[in-house]
C-alpha positions, 0 to 999 in steps of 0.5 A: 341304089336301084329301081323299084320292083313290085310283086302282085298277089291275086285276091278272090272273093269267097265262093257262095256256099252251095248249101245257101239257097238263092232267090229263084222267082216270084209267082202268083195264082192269077196273071191277068185282071179286068177289075179290082181284086186280090192275087195270092203270090209267093217269093220262092228260093232255090231250096230250104233256108237254114235261117230266116231270110227277109225279102224286100218287095217293090211295086211298079204302079199305084194300082198294085199294093203289096207288103214292103217285106216278107220273111222266108222262115228257117226250113222253108223255101218260100213265103206267101203274100197278097197283092191287091189290084185296083181297077184301071181305065187303060191296059198296062202291066204292073210288076212285083220286084223281089230282092232278098238279103245278101247271099240269097240271089239277085232281083226277080220280077213278076208281071200282072196284066191289068185291063179295063173292065169290058164295056157292058150295057148292064154296067150301072152308071153313076146317076146322081147324088141326093140328100134328105135336106137341100137347105140349112140355116144353121150347123147340122148333118145331112143324110146323103147317098150316091145312086147308080142306074142299077145294081153294081156287079162288083164293089164300086168306089165313088170319090167325093169332093167338097166345094167349101170348107163349110161342107165336110164329107168322106173322101170315098164311099163304096157301093157294094156288089148287088147294091145300087146306092151307098149312103154317107153323112154330110156335116154342115157348118153355120155360115155368115153369108148365104152360099151354095156348097156342092158335093161332087161324086165321080165313080171308077171307070165305066160307072158314069161321069161326075155328078153334083148336088148343091146344099144351100147354106143361109145365115141364121137370120134368114127370114122364114117368110122369104120363099125358097126355091123348092124343086123343078118338076116335069110332066114326063121323065122319060123320052124315046124320041124327040118331043116337048115336056111341060115343066115348072120351077116351084117355090116353097110359097108365094113370092112378094115380088117378081123373081128371076130363075136362071135355067141351065141345060146339061146336054145339047139334046135338052133345050130350055129357056135361059131365064123364067120369072115367077110373078109376085103372088105366084109360087111357080112358073111353067116352061117348055123343055124340048128334047132331041132324039138321041142315038145312045141312052143318057140322062139330061139335067135341068138345073134351076138357080133363083136370085138371092134369098130364094134357095139353092140350085135344084135339078131334075133329070129326064131319061133319054133312050135311043129311038126304036125307029129306023128313020135317020134325020140330020139336025143342026142345033145352034146355042144362040139366036143372036150374038151381042158383044156388048161394049168393047174397048177400041183396038181390043178384041172380045170373043164369043163362042157359038156351039153347033151340035148335031142333035138329030139321029144322023150325022149332019154336015156343015158345009160353010160358016161366014161372017159379015160386018166391020170388026167381026171375024171368026176362027177355030174351024175349017169347013166342010165338017161332019158332026155325028149325033151328039157331037159338037163344034165351037165357033169362036167369033171375034169383035175388034172395033177400030172406032167408037160407035155401034156395029152390026154384022151377021153369021150364016151357017149352011148345012144339010140339017133337016130344019133351017139348013141356011141359018143366019144370026145377027151380030152386034157390038159397040166400040168405046174408048173406056176399058175395064178390068176384073181383079180376082183374089182367093185363099190358098187351100189349107187342108191338102196333102198334095202341094199346090203348084199354081192355079187355073182361072176359068171364066164363063158368060153370065147365065151359062156354064161354058167355062174357058181357061184364061191363063196359059200357064198356072198362076203362082199367086192367089190373084189374077187380073182379067182385062179382056172383059166387055162393057155391059156383060156379066162373067162368072169366075171359078179357080182350080188349084194344080199340083206339080203333075198338072192334076186339078182340084175340084172347082172353087165356089164361083164369083160373078162380076158385071161390067158397067 
């Protein structure tokens, strides 16, 4: 019957009408920003359109905010829109991409360079958070403010974080150009157990680090006759060279029995005792604060926290400015005079961290550090090492007893420090066959739009704020068992939730465990 035969017909697309305008480009008035601002931009066609055309806009970066769609009206050849640029901490180019409806051209893009604000000595720093009232025994509202070290050159956004559901605050406040503070309201709920809730503030790049303010919440039944921790005061609030300040912690009235007050330093340049005691019948106790000279100006903070029922945390700031003298002195400060590991289970290991800080006005060189004694060892550092003024180095000391009983040893640190160039510290510990474990649990956050991927658990020795991460990867449950604890020691724990990008939340409230 014959073979198959074929015939082809070529089909071509209809050519675009020469009168139909094409999407030509995107243009903006300003192509570079060093701070937050607004740019006037336009999407441009190759000619006037016969009817209205929708142009979709896309941003490449969260720092660039633009409308999703603009419209070129009939008879026009362009449409204007505003681009809002946020300040950034690292330089980068953000892109506006435009795509018109069918037949009006392909995608076109326009780049805007964003640079961090130039460092300037006149740029104000985030100084502190303050509130009118530091203690509540029932629900109420507190008037608070975030304060800068000077007037802002331009509007600054300050993010606020609450540590507790009983404290409600806005997520962001703005310090306007020319102002040095911004006020906001904090709403406090009534509580059934006493605790301190924290406001943490963090400003945009160049305006300071995180600062916190604590408000004590007490149940309504708290006795009014019990004295509260009122404040910390010092004789001098500013130093431009090394010196000693006479300070005191003050209660709202005379205490009926001796009260222990824990003191915390925010900076290696500030040395204070770890604990002071207000004796029965007294309303204050004096102590000395030792200030080191610094190479750059900063505020160092004394934080005091009394035992249960004597108030919340209170703070006092001392301004340190760079010394005008040309004398440069290397000085090494160590945050311990002796290191006790307490009681450690045989064939397990306990770790203590010793911090070496260059507290002088010239770099200090640590030539060696050596440990002696059975069961004691050191890791994490190699020598010699040079620390610039203000720089710190952590030495990780371990005690791993193999037999039960007491053990002693020593740590020797050799440096070119102007004082105590060969420093020695006693090491002690005891081995035991009894082991302990701290079981932690917490509630998952409920008021968050960012899904929680896991949790990070942190631990610090009692009386310090030297928190170390315990877990190697985020904990997916709301519980954690810490078996690496030492008898006779006290530990403070806190938890931070983590999202899928690894970003941590503000810290939780703390929990304290004392090991028998």
